[in-house]
KOLVONU-932101 format. One line per field, with one value per residue (C-alpha): chain; residue in one letter; x, y, z. Coordinates in Angstrom, 2 decimals. Each point is the difference from the previous one (the first is absolute). Last residue first. Layout:
BEGIN
unit	[A ...]
code	[a ...]
c1	[X ...]
c2	[Y ...]
c3	[Z ...]
END
This chain:
BEGIN
unit	[A A A A A A A A A A A A A A A A A A A A A A A A A A A A A A A A A A A A A A A A A A A A A A A A A A A A A A A A A A A A A A A A A A A A A A A A A A A A A A A A A A A A A A A A A A A A A A A A A A A A A A A A A A A A A A A A A A A A A A A A A A A A A A A A A A A A A A A A A A A A A A A A A A A A A A A A A A A A A A A A A A A A A A A A A A A A A A A A A A A A A A A A A A A A A A A A A A A A A A A A A A A A A A A A A A A A A A A A A A A A A A A A A A A A A A A A A A A A A A A A A A A A A A A A A A A A A A A A A A A A A A A A A A A A A A A A A A A A A A A A A A A A A A A A A A A A A A A A A A A A A A A A A A A A A A A A A A A A A A A A A A A A A A A A A A A A A A A A A A A A A A A A A A A A A A A A A A A A A A A A A A A A A A A A A A A A A A A A A A A A A A A A A A A A A A A A A A A A A A A A A A A A A A A A A A A A A A A A A A A A A A A A A A A A A A A A A A A A A A A A A A A A A A A A A A A A A A A A A A A A A A A A A A A A A A A A A A A A A A A A A A A A A A A A A A A A A A A A A A A A A A A A A A A A A A A A A A A A A A A A A A A A A A A A A A A A A A A A A A A A A A A A A A A A A A A A A A A A A A A A A A A A A A A A A A A A A A A A A A A A A A A A A A A A A A A A A A A A A A A A A A A A A A A A A A A A A A A A A A A A A A A A A A A A A A A A A A A A A A A A A A A A A A A A A A A A A A A A A A A A A A A A A A A A A A A A A A A A A A A A A A A A A A A A A A A A A A A A A A A A A A A A A A A A A A A A A A A A A A A A A A A A A A A A]
code	[s k d p v t e a g p a a c r e p f f k r l w f d l a a k r f e t a k i g r v g h r e g p y v m l e a t k g l d l l g n l l l l t n q m h v n d d m s g h t l r l g g r y t p l h t l v s a q r y g e p n e t p l d m f k e t y v s d y l s w d s v a f d a i g c a f s d p a a a l a l a a v y g g y s g g s i g i k k g d v f p l g r l y a t a s s y d a i e w k g l c r h m a a m g q k g f h g s g r h d v k l v i i g q q a l f y d d l r r p f v d k a s r r g p g g y v s l v v p y q k e a n f d p p l y w v a p l q l g d a t p i k f m e v k g l a v r r l a p t a s e g l r r l v g g d r t c l r l i a p q q l s s f r d l f y s g a k s f t v g h t g d l r t l r q p s a g i f s v r y l d t r t s d e k d a s v f a l r k k e d v f e i r s v s w k g s t i m k e m g n a y v r y l h n w g s k s s l l l f g g g a l p q f d g s g l f d v w a k q k e r y v r r l k k d t l t y e y v h l e d q g r n l w q l f f s k g d p t w d l f t l y h d v k a p f a i w d t h r g a l d i v g i k v v p n p f g p k p y r q m e l r g y t g a a d f l p f q p v r s q d f r l f a i r s g d p s w n f a r y r s s r g l i e e y y v w s a y g n l i e e s g d f t l q g p v g a v t d c v f l n g g a t y a l f r g d p s f t p n e e a a a t a t i r r i t g s k k q f l y i d d a d l f a l q s y d a t h d d p k i f n l n a p r k m k l a q p d l l v q s r g s r a n v l f v k g a r t e l f r a d d f w g s i v p l t r l l a d g k n l y v q e s t l k e l e a a n l s f i c v l l l f l v r k m]
c1	[-1.93 0.26 1.39 3.65 2.24 2.22 3.61 1.05 0.12 -0.15 0.79 -2.88 -0.05 3.78 -0.03 -2.68 2.19 -0.98 -3.60 -0.99 1.80 -1.60 -3.50 0.51 0.89 -3.18 -2.04 1.32 -1.17 -3.52 -0.24 0.70 -2.47 -2.67 0.42 -1.10 -0.05 0.40 0.07 -2.81 -3.02 0.01 -3.15 1.70 3.74 0.60 3.36 0.92 3.09 0.21 -1.04 0.47 -2.03 -0.70 -3.63 1.31 2.22 -2.85 -2.21 2.68 0.21 -3.79 -0.23 2.75 -1.63 -3.52 1.39 -0.89 2.79 -1.57 -3.01 1.97 -2.67 1.76 3.37 2.62 3.20 1.79 3.28 1.79 2.82 -1.13 1.24 -2.19 0.50 -3.65 -1.14 1.09 -3.39 -1.51 2.50 -1.65 2.17 0.35 -3.76 -0.70 2.55 -1.43 -3.50 1.07 -2.83 -2.83 1.55 -0.05 3.30 2.78 1.59 -2.89 -2.46 1.13 -0.12 -3.35 -1.78 0.56 1.69 -1.31 0.96 3.52 0.44 1.71 -0.17 1.59 -1.19 3.49 2.18 2.89 2.85 2.11 2.88 0.25 2.01 -0.48 -3.70 -0.49 -3.61 -1.78 2.24 0.45 -3.72 -0.85 2.57 -1.03 -3.68 0.87 1.97 -3.09 -1.82 2.76 3.52 2.58 2.70 2.38 3.55 1.38 1.65 2.41 1.44 1.56 3.48 1.92 -2.01 -0.86 -3.28 -1.02 0.46 -2.17 -2.60 -0.02 -0.36 -3.02 -1.41 0.46 -1.76 -2.74 -0.91 0.50 -2.72 -2.40 -2.27 0.11 -2.41 2.21 2.93 2.58 -1.86 1.53 3.54 -0.85 -1.83 3.19 2.78 -0.22 -3.79 -0.63 -0.29 3.63 -0.06 0.79 2.05 -0.55 2.15 -0.14 2.97 -0.99 2.11 -2.63 1.30 -0.91 -3.62 0.18 1.38 -2.77 -2.65 1.26 -3.04 -0.36 2.92 2.73 0.03 2.40 -2.42 0.03 -3.74 -1.31 -3.49 -0.45 -1.63 -0.58 2.94 -0.64 2.98 2.08 2.63 0.93 3.56 1.64 3.54 3.31 3.01 3.54 -1.24 -1.04 -2.84 -0.45 -2.55 -1.77 -0.21 -2.91 0.02 -0.79 -0.47 -0.21 -0.04 2.79 -1.27 2.19 -2.19 1.13 -0.86 2.49 -0.64 0.82 0.93 -1.40 1.27 -1.33 2.39 -1.36 -2.35 2.25 -2.01 1.28 -0.94 -3.57 -0.24 1.03 -3.09 -0.18 -3.21 1.25 -1.76 -0.42 3.48 0.60 0.06 1.52 0.63 -1.64 -0.82 -3.61 1.12 0.22 -1.53 1.37 -1.46 2.35 -0.45 2.66 3.33 2.12 -2.57 -1.10 -2.54 -1.52 -3.33 0.35 -2.47 -0.04 0.25 -0.82 -2.32 -3.10 -2.05 2.95 1.53 0.00 3.03 0.98 3.73 1.76 3.76 3.03 -0.15 0.00 -3.66 -0.32 1.22 -0.21 -1.60 1.72 -2.01 -3.33 -1.66 -2.50 2.91 0.80 0.67 0.84 -0.86 1.70 -1.05 2.50 0.28 -0.10 3.11 0.81 -3.05 -2.49 -2.69 -2.19 -1.10 0.03 -1.29 1.08 -1.45 0.67 -3.65 -1.15 1.80 -1.03 0.38 0.55 -0.46 0.74 2.06 2.31 2.03 3.52 1.53 -0.29 -2.55 -1.72 -2.18 -1.63 -2.18 -3.48 -2.43 -3.69 -1.01 -0.19 3.59 1.08 3.20 1.79 1.91 1.60 -0.50 2.43 -0.62 -1.00 -3.69 0.59 -2.14 -0.24 -2.24 0.02 -3.07 -1.64 -1.11 1.68 -1.24 1.63 -1.58 2.39 0.00 2.19 0.21 -3.43 -0.97 0.45 -1.25 2.71 0.33 0.56 2.10 0.08 -0.57 -2.60 -0.27 -2.57 -0.31 -2.37 -3.30 -2.79 -3.30 -2.53 -2.33 0.17 0.68 1.18 2.88 0.95 3.63 0.85 3.09 0.14 1.94 0.52 1.62 -2.32 -1.84 -3.14 0.54 1.10 -1.79 1.25 -1.67 1.08 -2.02 -1.40 -0.72 1.38 2.77 2.70 -1.19 -1.90 1.32 -2.71 1.76 -1.90 -1.68 0.77 -0.91 -1.98 -0.26 -2.19 -1.31 -0.38 0.17 -2.78 0.96 -2.94 -1.07 -1.53 -2.17 -0.01 -0.75 2.72 1.90 0.82 0.60 2.29 -0.41 2.32 -1.27 1.60 -1.07 1.39 2.07 -1.50 2.08 3.05 2.47 -1.80 -2.48 -0.67 -3.28 0.32 -2.60 0.65 -1.28 -0.81 0.90 -2.61 0.75 1.93 3.29 1.06 -0.10 -0.08 0.79 -2.27 0.94 -2.57 0.04 0.03 -3.15 -1.71 3.17 -1.29 2.53 -0.49 3.16 -0.09 0.58 -1.26 -0.78 -0.02 2.94 2.23 2.75 -2.54 -0.61 0.98 -1.98 0.91 0.85 0.62 2.52 1.96 3.27 -0.76 0.52 -2.23 0.89 0.81 -1.58 -2.65 -0.92 -0.28 -2.21 -2.60 0.75 -2.34 -1.00 -3.29 -0.21 -2.69 -0.20 -0.24 -2.27 0.15 -2.60 -0.63 2.96 0.60 -1.62 0.13 1.36 -0.89 2.76 -1.18 3.51 1.80 -2.45 -0.05 0.42 -1.07 1.03 -1.81 1.05 -1.46 1.97 2.56 1.45 0.27 0.58 -0.75 1.13 3.61 1.37 1.74 -3.12 0.30 0.08 -1.87 1.06 -2.67 -3.51 -1.31 -3.74 -2.32 -0.06 0.96 2.02 1.52 0.76 1.26 3.13 0.40 2.93 -1.75 3.06 1.48 -2.84 -0.30 -2.22 -1.05 -0.85 -1.64 1.32 0.57 2.25 1.30 1.59 0.12 2.13 -0.51 2.35 3.01 1.17 -0.13 -3.33 0.04 -0.66 -0.30 1.35 3.19 0.94 -3.56 -0.36 -3.74 -0.67 -1.40 -2.81 -0.03 -1.08 1.72 2.79 2.77 3.35 0.77 -0.43 2.82 0.07 2.27 2.56 2.97 3.45 3.35 2.37 1.23 -0.12 -2.63 -2.37 -1.82 -3.77 -0.81 -2.69 -0.35 0.07 3.58 1.14 -1.60 1.83 -1.52 2.32 0.62 1.59 -1.75 -3.35 -1.34 2.34 -0.58 -0.78 3.35 0.44 3.61 1.89 -0.97 2.81 2.10 1.93 -2.18 1.64 -2.12 -3.27 -1.16 -1.45 1.57 3.40 0.67 -1.38 1.92 3.21 2.61 3.53 2.30 3.32 3.61 -0.40 -1.00 3.50 1.58 -2.70 0.90 3.62 -1.20 -2.34 2.84 2.21 -2.82 -0.48 3.73 0.14 -3.06 1.54 3.27]
c2	[53.61 -0.78 -3.15 0.62 -3.09 -0.18 0.95 -0.86 2.98 -2.17 -3.64 -2.48 -0.34 -0.44 -2.76 -1.88 -0.01 -3.01 -0.65 3.53 1.52 -2.53 0.72 3.79 -0.29 -1.97 2.52 2.85 -1.74 -0.66 3.48 1.51 -2.41 1.14 3.55 -1.18 -3.69 -3.44 -3.26 -2.29 1.97 2.50 0.76 -0.26 -0.80 -2.86 -0.31 -3.24 -1.14 -3.74 -2.55 -3.49 -2.11 -2.59 1.09 3.56 -0.87 -1.62 3.02 2.28 -2.07 -0.14 3.78 0.63 -2.11 1.26 3.43 -0.99 -0.07 1.80 1.84 1.50 1.77 -0.03 0.73 -2.32 0.04 -2.82 0.33 -3.25 -0.44 -3.24 -3.58 -1.73 -3.78 -0.79 2.56 -2.18 -1.23 3.49 1.36 -2.26 -1.42 -3.38 -0.42 1.20 -2.45 -2.79 0.60 0.09 -1.22 0.82 3.42 0.69 0.67 1.77 2.41 0.89 -1.05 2.87 2.82 -0.88 -1.19 2.98 -0.24 -1.73 -3.57 1.37 0.52 2.99 2.46 3.24 3.59 0.99 -2.63 1.61 -2.09 -1.25 -2.35 -1.86 -3.08 -2.18 0.88 -1.62 -1.22 2.63 3.02 -0.85 -0.65 3.48 1.61 -2.13 0.86 3.67 -0.22 -1.39 3.10 2.11 -0.92 0.10 -2.30 0.42 -1.11 1.03 -3.05 -0.37 3.47 0.52 1.57 -3.29 -1.60 -3.68 0.91 1.70 -3.17 -1.93 2.78 -0.37 -3.76 0.63 2.22 -2.90 -2.58 2.40 1.01 -3.57 -1.43 2.94 -1.05 -3.77 -1.10 1.53 1.92 -1.96 1.27 3.44 -1.32 -2.03 3.00 2.02 0.23 3.74 -0.27 0.20 -3.76 -0.59 2.59 3.69 2.04 3.52 0.99 3.11 0.42 1.83 2.79 2.75 1.23 -3.41 0.64 3.35 -1.59 -2.59 2.71 2.07 -0.34 -0.70 -2.42 0.09 -3.11 -2.90 -2.53 -2.37 0.09 -2.29 -1.46 -3.19 -1.93 2.25 0.82 3.57 0.49 2.46 -1.85 2.29 -0.37 0.89 1.37 -1.05 2.31 -0.46 0.27 3.60 1.41 3.75 0.26 -3.15 -2.77 -0.63 -3.53 -1.66 -3.70 -2.44 -3.64 -2.22 -3.57 -2.94 -2.28 1.48 3.49 2.71 3.76 2.25 3.70 3.44 2.90 3.17 2.19 2.68 2.85 2.84 3.07 3.01 -1.57 -0.38 3.72 0.81 -1.96 -3.45 -0.76 0.82 1.52 0.11 -1.15 0.41 -1.73 -3.25 -2.60 -3.33 -1.02 1.17 3.52 0.90 2.50 -0.33 -0.05 -0.42 -2.03 0.05 -1.56 -2.32 -2.76 0.57 2.24 0.53 1.28 -0.16 1.73 -1.51 1.33 -0.97 -2.81 0.89 1.22 0.98 -2.67 -0.12 -1.44 -1.16 -0.55 -1.56 0.01 0.03 2.91 -1.04 -0.37 -1.38 -3.59 -1.95 -3.45 -2.76 -0.90 -1.79 0.59 2.34 2.30 1.17 3.48 0.07 2.31 -0.68 -1.18 -0.85 -2.44 -3.02 1.21 0.74 -1.78 1.51 0.93 2.80 -0.57 1.76 -2.19 0.22 -1.39 3.23 0.32 -1.37 2.57 -1.23 1.95 -0.67 -3.78 -0.69 -2.05 -1.97 -2.43 -1.40 -3.44 -0.05 0.51 2.70 -0.40 -3.40 -0.70 -1.48 -1.35 0.61 0.85 3.71 -0.12 -0.07 1.92 -0.65 2.18 -1.52 -0.58 -2.73 -3.71 -0.61 0.33 3.49 1.73 3.48 0.66 1.29 -0.29 -1.58 1.92 2.70 2.72 -1.75 -0.53 0.70 -1.98 0.16 3.79 0.22 -3.45 -3.48 -2.13 -2.04 -3.77 -2.18 -2.90 -2.75 2.30 0.01 2.44 0.18 2.53 0.81 -1.42 1.15 1.57 0.76 2.96 -0.25 3.68 0.96 -2.47 -1.21 -1.06 -2.32 -0.25 -3.07 -0.32 -3.17 -0.18 2.43 -2.67 2.02 -0.47 3.03 1.45 3.10 2.28 1.33 2.38 0.07 2.28 3.08 0.49 0.28 -3.21 0.61 -1.28 -1.09 -1.26 -2.56 -3.33 -2.12 -3.66 -2.69 -2.85 -0.90 3.54 -0.04 3.61 1.49 3.62 2.23 2.46 3.20 2.28 3.80 0.06 2.40 -0.37 -3.65 -1.49 -3.00 -2.22 -2.25 -2.05 -0.47 -2.01 1.50 -2.45 -2.56 -1.07 -2.28 2.72 3.21 1.87 3.58 1.78 2.81 1.10 3.34 -0.10 3.19 1.89 0.49 3.55 0.97 -1.24 -3.51 -1.44 -3.77 -2.09 -3.03 -2.74 -1.14 -3.40 -0.13 -1.77 3.15 1.23 -0.09 2.04 1.30 0.83 2.48 0.53 3.37 0.71 2.79 2.00 -0.74 -1.66 -2.06 1.34 -2.06 -1.00 -1.24 3.21 -0.77 2.87 -1.80 1.20 -2.34 -3.06 -1.88 -3.37 0.06 3.05 0.97 -3.61 -0.71 3.06 -0.70 2.18 2.55 -0.46 -1.59 -0.98 -2.32 -0.64 3.59 0.65 0.27 -1.73 2.83 0.38 2.74 3.07 3.27 3.34 3.25 2.52 0.52 0.36 -2.19 -2.86 -1.67 -3.70 -2.14 -3.36 -1.37 -1.13 3.07 2.36 -0.60 2.32 0.47 3.37 0.21 1.96 0.39 -2.02 -2.52 -0.30 1.99 -1.71 1.09 -2.53 0.44 1.34 -0.40 -0.65 2.70 1.71 3.34 -0.87 1.96 3.28 2.23 2.10 2.64 1.49 -0.69 -1.51 -1.24 -2.33 -0.84 -2.88 -0.48 -3.38 -0.62 -1.83 3.23 1.20 -2.21 1.72 -0.51 2.14 0.76 1.70 -1.61 -1.36 -3.66 0.49 0.38 -2.10 0.44 3.51 1.07 3.46 1.18 -1.03 0.31 0.57 3.54 -1.10 2.11 3.43 1.34 2.29 -2.46 1.78 -1.33 -3.57 0.40 -2.88 -0.59 2.67 -0.09 -1.49 0.15 -2.87 -0.07 -3.72 -1.18 2.91 0.58 0.42 1.58 -0.65 2.77 0.30 1.26 -3.20 -2.96 -1.50 -1.69 -1.36 1.00 -1.67 -3.35 1.26 1.36 -2.19 -0.63 1.54 1.69 1.48 1.20 -1.83 0.77 1.27 -1.92 1.40 3.01 2.31 0.16 -1.86 -3.06 -1.41 -3.46 0.27 3.72 0.41 -3.10 1.70 -1.45 0.77 2.54 -0.79 0.02 -3.32 -1.62 0.52 -1.89 -2.69 -0.56 -0.71 -2.48 -1.66 -0.35 -1.65 -2.35 -1.10 -0.56 -2.16 -1.94 -0.66 -1.23]
c3	[16.69 3.66 1.58 -0.83 -0.19 3.02 0.70 3.55 2.39 3.10 -0.81 -0.08 -3.79 -0.09 2.63 -1.90 -3.12 -2.15 0.98 0.96 -2.99 -2.32 1.32 -0.14 -3.68 -0.70 1.99 -2.17 -3.17 1.31 1.54 -3.41 -1.60 2.45 -1.32 -3.44 -0.85 1.57 -1.92 -1.04 1.27 2.85 1.99 3.37 -0.11 2.44 1.78 1.74 1.91 0.51 2.63 1.36 2.42 -2.68 -0.41 -0.17 -2.96 -1.90 0.69 -1.41 -3.18 -0.24 0.41 -2.56 -2.69 0.81 -0.88 -3.56 -2.56 -2.97 1.46 2.90 2.05 3.40 -1.55 1.48 2.03 1.83 1.92 0.82 2.55 1.60 0.19 -2.62 0.01 0.91 -2.62 -2.93 -1.20 0.30 -2.52 -2.58 -2.79 1.73 0.29 -3.55 -1.41 2.15 -1.38 -3.68 -2.24 2.42 0.68 -3.76 -1.79 1.96 -2.49 -2.31 2.70 2.23 -2.54 -1.56 3.17 2.27 3.41 3.15 -0.94 -0.43 3.74 1.63 -2.88 1.16 0.27 1.28 1.67 1.91 1.36 2.87 0.82 -3.29 -0.96 3.09 0.01 -3.43 -0.16 2.11 -0.54 -3.68 -0.50 1.27 -2.30 -2.99 0.45 0.37 -3.23 -1.69 1.30 1.58 1.06 2.77 1.38 2.92 0.76 3.38 1.52 -2.92 0.55 -3.42 -0.41 0.13 -2.81 0.51 1.65 -3.22 -2.03 2.47 -0.29 -3.78 0.21 2.26 -2.75 -2.41 2.17 1.12 -3.56 -1.17 2.23 0.23 -2.83 -0.51 -2.76 -2.72 1.50 -2.01 -3.07 0.55 -0.32 -3.08 -1.44 -0.16 2.58 0.71 0.17 3.76 0.50 0.95 2.79 -0.39 2.45 1.33 2.97 2.20 2.35 3.18 1.53 0.09 -3.38 -1.41 0.99 -1.76 -3.15 0.05 0.48 -2.95 -2.23 -3.73 0.21 -2.68 -2.18 -0.47 1.38 2.99 0.76 -2.72 -0.39 -2.04 2.83 3.03 2.27 1.06 2.26 2.03 2.07 2.88 1.29 3.33 -0.13 1.51 0.14 -1.33 -3.57 0.64 -2.08 0.42 -2.81 1.29 -2.62 -2.38 -1.35 -3.29 -0.71 -2.90 1.22 -1.31 -0.12 1.01 2.11 3.33 -1.17 -0.98 0.41 -2.95 -0.11 -0.78 2.10 1.59 2.00 2.28 -0.83 1.15 -1.02 -1.95 -3.33 1.22 0.69 -3.58 -1.14 -1.55 -1.92 -3.48 -2.98 -3.75 -1.01 -3.70 -3.39 1.28 -2.71 0.76 -3.58 0.42 0.85 3.67 2.42 3.51 3.50 2.95 3.17 2.70 -1.05 2.18 0.52 -3.56 -1.70 -3.43 -1.30 -3.77 -2.31 -3.47 -3.51 -3.58 1.13 -1.99 2.97 2.18 2.22 3.81 1.79 3.49 0.46 2.99 0.47 -2.27 -2.46 -3.66 -0.86 -3.54 0.46 -3.25 0.14 -2.05 -3.09 0.43 -3.37 1.65 0.73 3.50 1.38 3.69 2.91 3.31 3.48 2.72 2.93 -2.32 -1.80 -3.63 -1.48 2.46 -2.54 -1.33 -3.58 -3.35 -2.82 -3.62 -3.21 -1.92 -0.96 3.36 2.09 3.46 3.24 3.72 0.31 3.67 2.45 -2.29 2.09 0.09 -0.37 -3.78 -2.75 -2.03 -3.11 0.57 -3.03 0.14 -2.62 0.66 -3.57 0.85 1.23 3.65 0.66 3.25 2.47 3.07 3.72 1.08 0.58 -3.61 0.95 1.42 -2.63 -1.49 -2.99 -3.56 -2.20 -3.01 -3.05 -2.08 2.33 2.95 3.43 2.93 3.25 3.13 0.40 1.62 1.21 -1.40 2.87 1.69 -0.24 3.07 1.30 -2.65 -2.95 -2.77 -2.89 -2.78 -2.82 -2.87 1.26 -2.29 1.05 -2.70 -0.35 -3.81 -0.63 3.49 0.30 3.50 0.39 2.87 2.24 2.24 3.26 2.04 3.47 1.77 2.06 -0.73 -3.72 -1.96 -3.01 -1.82 -2.53 -3.36 -2.14 -3.50 -2.93 1.74 -2.57 2.70 1.72 3.22 3.32 2.45 3.08 2.09 0.56 3.08 0.47 1.79 -2.49 -2.96 -0.37 -3.79 -1.19 -2.10 -0.46 0.75 -2.69 1.37 -2.13 0.26 -3.73 -1.11 3.27 -0.67 3.45 0.45 3.09 1.95 2.92 3.41 3.06 3.20 2.05 2.36 3.05 -0.10 0.91 1.03 -2.18 1.19 -0.66 2.55 2.54 1.69 3.57 1.88 3.14 2.69 1.08 -3.11 -1.43 1.04 -3.52 0.19 -3.08 -0.42 -2.51 -2.55 -1.65 -3.83 -1.19 -1.31 -1.67 -3.56 -1.94 -3.54 -1.94 -2.85 -3.70 -1.22 -3.63 -2.59 1.34 -3.00 2.07 2.01 3.50 3.02 3.11 3.49 1.85 3.69 0.33 -2.74 1.58 2.90 -2.14 -2.43 1.55 3.72 1.62 -2.54 -0.74 3.76 0.50 -2.71 -2.97 -1.57 -3.64 1.05 3.68 1.33 3.77 1.25 -2.96 -3.77 -2.16 -2.47 -2.33 -2.60 1.62 -1.91 1.19 -1.82 -0.69 -3.57 -1.40 2.55 -0.54 3.41 0.65 2.94 1.49 3.03 3.49 1.67 -2.23 -2.75 -2.64 -3.76 -1.70 -3.70 -3.04 1.14 -2.93 2.28 2.20 3.19 3.40 3.14 2.64 2.67 0.58 3.54 0.06 1.35 -3.39 -1.52 -3.09 -2.89 1.75 -2.76 -0.33 -2.66 -1.87 -3.30 -1.66 3.27 0.88 3.72 1.09 3.63 1.51 3.39 3.07 1.98 -2.83 -2.78 -2.96 -3.76 -2.31 -3.68 -2.46 1.68 -3.37 1.07 1.73 3.76 3.08 3.76 -0.48 1.78 -1.31 0.35 3.62 0.64 3.69 -0.35 -2.28 -3.17 -1.15 -3.07 -1.11 -0.83 0.11 3.47 -1.24 -2.53 -2.48 -2.97 0.80 -2.35 0.44 -1.79 0.82 -3.58 -0.76 2.46 -0.53 3.27 0.19 3.34 2.62 2.58 3.80 0.05 -1.65 -1.78 -2.96 -3.04 -2.69 -3.59 -3.04 -0.39 1.27 3.29 2.05 3.68 3.38 0.50 3.47 0.12 2.76 3.58 2.21 2.47 2.98 0.80 2.53 3.14 0.28 -1.92 3.25 0.15 -1.67 0.20 3.51 1.13 -1.03 -2.34 1.07 -1.62 -1.68 1.27 1.82 -3.28 -1.41 2.91 -0.33 -3.65 0.96 2.65 -2.50 -2.50 2.62 1.04 -3.62 -0.48 3.15 -1.17 -3.39 1.63]
END
């Protein structure tokens, strides 16, 4: 009865859709014609508790949250001075809190602009590349790295001073080794591995010795002979960079090194200062990544004290941005999944712990803490695992109060003292909007929306959330995009779009940033996103099922999804494809090799083919060392399953991918050729992990062409058939 009702509703929707316009390939791929989605207001952050910073018309404005009135804070056109042509004044590399000083990188040198004098100075003129200029909190100093060393410049005198002296290609002070940048500090760090103290008197930093880390060659084909770029890249079981933590007192330019007993191979990271600046917290994680320690280092007595310890059977996550919050009164808040679900805890100065939130749902981020009122504001999926809402929770553990009232996905940014927050909201049915809210969730006004009038004239097709059952009783969250002219009497091919990494969700109640899935559905192809048991919807227990056996449950659960699809009368069971990039590329390639009965064809973009080829930190977290889990590595490798591959795979890779090396794709292709089999291959010269610029347009168009060729060969060969334009 439910299916009959669903089909009736779809048929009614299809009648309405027939009266609307169709998406065009020029709109989707080339951004030509009537714009369908507009950019939301560009707000770079909060200036104070009552005003935020907005960039428009080439200027930076201060906007009063309550009244909406704005005033110009920075107008580059009004500055009468000579400056390098490439400096983007509305996008500095760093700025002081009051925007009185801006730092820029141009041609690997640093320029300092000071608003009071209206002048810009070139701070450095060296052969080494300066990076990560970062102002001290009081604006007195500007720290940066160059040539593996840490430097500081007095912003009054404008004279740089060197703080460390042993930097080289092997020794990096305040600049992250690649694997720390990619897997621990995060890409938003831009390799910066130093933090100012709150009063600007000290810098805590990480020193990396990567001399024992093996180098991987990346080939750049440009030029007559090309060149090799050597990358320090630790793979599973190989040496990691050795890390030390130093603290520099700017008054004496002296470095104190924290004595840390290196009893076992480990990671050290995250330097979070306490609000009073008298100490900072750091994290230690063993190489097996199942035991985490948090230490507090006190400046006065130079002692290290362990204040938190967590051990889990599968793995423990680092406490990154949004997971850890030092408290002015001592102790800290943190997020942990040790209960089976990610929840908020308070750790007191004496080491005692209190669990603040609980239940079969997860907190994803600490957004703001009002310590005086003993309140924390957190993002969580309490209502539904496909959504994200903002909640207010009391330190005493009272029931969380939901502050965002629209069902979907909310991303918030609080003002300095928490009086307001910006809310970027969207859902599957609602393109993104930006709203200004009071701290209790009340909406002051809407600041912008991404939907344009042209989008409202387009038939996008029906999008629906639902659940897919597995043989062992789980209900997998799923969302599909149906053709605008959907007819239940017809049969449609399906593309399963995946990522699939542990803790990563694809089936979310959020509007997509691009309309590719809608356009594919318009061609008569159902697009399906479904999450397996390890994606985070089922807590840490679901994710832990993937420990030591990557690929197993992804393929099992996605195969359950294809079995469900084949039971639907409007699905062509012989035309089910799978597509993904990076980890999703691994899953797509593995699906065609290990589950050929479930998938007819697929696209694997910049994919891992064997986990012994990926980096140590990510791989060992889930798979342990190769010597500890040889059979797990063997079964998880796409190469192991190539004998059962039947064809239909398209491989793409950037030739200089420094994340998932093209070695993965070449070895996969070589394995196929050795078996007398083949696959499509497209290499993007000079591209890294992913494809950008004009090549990205071709990349997206080629994916569409692949599906049309595989599912509708007769349509592609027909005279006058619609094709994706080749010219921009």
